[in-house]
C-alpha positions in Angstrom: 94.4 72.1 84.3 94.4 74.8 81.7 97.6 75.9 80.0 98.1 78.8 77.6 99.2 78.1 74.1 102.5 79.8 73.2 102.1 82.8 70.9 105.3 84.8 70.5 105.8 87.8 68.4 108.2 90.7 68.3 108.3 94.0 66.4 110.6 94.3 63.4 112.2 97.5 62.0 109.1 98.4 60.1 107.0 98.2 63.3 105.3 95.0 62.2 105.0 92.0 64.4 107.3 89.1 63.6 106.7 85.6 65.1 109.5 84.0 67.0 110.4 80.5 65.9 108.4 78.1 68.1 110.9 75.3 67.9 113.6 77.6 69.2 111.4 78.9 72.0 110.6 75.3 73.0 114.2 74.3 72.9 115.1 77.3 75.1 112.3 76.5 77.5 113.7 72.9 77.9 117.2 74.3 78.6 115.8 76.6 81.3 113.8 73.7 82.9 117.0 71.6 83.0 118.8 74.4 84.7 115.8 74.7 87.1 116.0 71.0 88.0 119.7 71.4 88.7 118.9 74.3 91.1 116.4 72.1 92.9 119.0 69.4 93.3 121.6 71.9 94.6 119.2 73.1 97.4 118.6 69.5 98.4 122.3 68.7 98.6 122.8 71.6 101.1 119.7 70.5 103.2 117.7 73.6 102.2 114.8 71.4 101.0 113.7 67.9 102.0 113.6 64.8 99.9 109.8 65.0 99.6 110.0 68.6 98.6 112.6 67.7 95.9 110.4 65.0 94.5 107.4 67.4 94.1 109.6 70.2 92.6 111.1 67.8 90.1 107.6 66.5 89.2 106.6 70.1 88.6 109.5 70.7 86.3 108.8 67.5 84.5 105.2 68.7 84.0 106.5 71.7 82.2 109.0 69.6 80.2 106.2 67.4 79.0 104.4 70.5 77.9 107.4 72.4 76.6 105.4 73.7 73.6 103.3 75.8 76.0 104.0 78.5 78.5 105.5 77.3 81.8 102.9 76.8 84.4 104.4 74.6 87.1 103.2 76.8 90.0 99.6 75.7 89.3 100.8 72.1 89.4 102.5 72.7 92.8 99.9 74.9 94.5 97.1 72.3 94.0 98.7 70.0 96.5 100.6 72.3 99.0 98.0 72.5 101.7 95.3 70.0 102.6 92.7 72.3 104.1 90.6 69.5 105.5 93.6 68.0 107.2 94.6 71.4 108.5 91.2 72.1 109.9 91.2 68.8 111.8 94.6 69.5 113.3 93.5 73.0 114.4 90.5 71.5 116.2 92.7 69.0 117.9 95.8 71.0 118.9 94.4 72.1 122.2 92.9 68.7 123.0 94.3 66.9 126.0 96.8 64.1 125.3 96.7 64.4 121.5 97.1 68.1 121.3 100.9 68.0 121.2 100.8 65.5 118.4 98.4 67.6 116.5 100.6 70.7 116.9 103.6 68.8 115.7 101.7 67.5 112.7 100.5 71.0 112.0 104.0 72.4 112.1 105.3 69.7 109.8 102.6 70.3 107.3 103.1 74.0 107.1 106.9 73.5 107.2 106.7 71.2 104.1 104.6 73.8 102.2 107.0 76.6 103.2 110.0 74.4 102.2 108.6 73.8 98.7 107.6 77.5 98.1 110.9 78.9 99.2 112.8 76.3 97.2 110.7 77.0 94.1 111.4 80.8 94.4 115.1 80.5 95.0 115.6 77.9 92.3 113.8 80.1 89.7 116.1 83.0 90.6 119.2 80.9 90.2 118.0 79.2 87.0 117.2 82.7 85.5 120.7 83.9 86.2 122.2 80.7 84.6 119.8 80.9 81.6 120.7 84.6 80.9 124.3 83.4 80.2 123.2 81.0 77.4 124.1 82.0 73.9 120.5 82.5 72.7 118.5 85.1 70.9 117.9 87.9 73.5 114.2 88.0 72.6 113.8 84.3 73.4 115.7 84.8 76.7 113.4 87.6 77.6 110.3 85.5 76.8 111.4 82.5 78.9 112.5 84.7 81.9 109.2 86.5 81.7 107.4 83.1 82.0 109.6 82.1 84.9 109.0 85.5 86.7 105.2 85.0 86.4 105.5 81.6 88.2 107.9 83.0 90.7 105.7 86.0 91.5 102.7 83.6 92.0 104.7 81.7 94.5 105.8 84.9 96.3 102.2 86.0 96.6 101.2 82.7 98.1 104.1 82.9 100.6 103.4 86.5 101.7 99.6 86.7 101.4 98.8 83.2 102.7 101.5 81.3 104.5 103.0 84.2 106.4 99.7 85.9 107.2 97.8 82.8 108.1 100.6 81.1 110.2 102.9 83.9 111.4 104.3 82.0 114.5 104.9 78.8 112.5 106.6 80.6 109.6 108.8 82.5 112.0 109.9 79.2 113.6 110.6 77.7 110.2 112.6 80.8 109.1 114.8 80.5 112.3 115.3 76.8 111.6 116.3 77.4 108.0 118.7 80.2 109.0 120.4 77.8 111.5 120.7 75.1 108.8 122.3 77.6 106.4 124.9 78.6 109.1 125.7 74.9 109.8 126.1 74.1 106.1 128.4 77.1 105.6 130.5 75.9 108.6 130.6 72.4 107.2 131.7 73.7 103.8 134.5 75.7 105.4 135.6 72.7 107.5 135.8 70.5 104.4 137.9 73.2 102.6 140.3 73.3 105.5 140.6 69.5 105.7 141.1 69.4 101.9 143.8 72.1 102.1 145.5 70.3 104.9 145.6 67.0 103.1 146.9 68.6 99.9 149.7 70.5 101.8 
């Protein structure tokens, strides 16, 4: 897996390029990645991603932490294992077969659902982590650099979602979207109920 070496420079008042301090960039990248891991965990706590999805997303963040001196590239780490094409082809062949067709369709749905779960969690968590990171008291040039790296990963995930998952499996992705929307509503109702119970106990 190839990773690009960090090479950061900005223009000074004389129009000449001035390198950013690599140690400061690496430290900032680590801070962003810790915020990202926190965002992954928050999605898990409200049932927006599964335990298996959380594990893979955390592994991807750890991959970037282990290589914090280089540009973030966790999307490449994730995308390599999202869809098992051989497994998918087998399920497609079996889904209309008597007796085992229903099992194959369920397995197919679960496999696509898992991939969708991971991609959506990855995108949403990057957006949240970027918002948090922008509030850190850091050099604005470094913030811009790290957010740019995050955006590149996020945009790769968005292209995968729209150009592959949604196009290739429209019916399944629609079912998944409906299920996630229902889960979101239930979590909101649960949160409101807990607030009412807490308010009642306090009063």
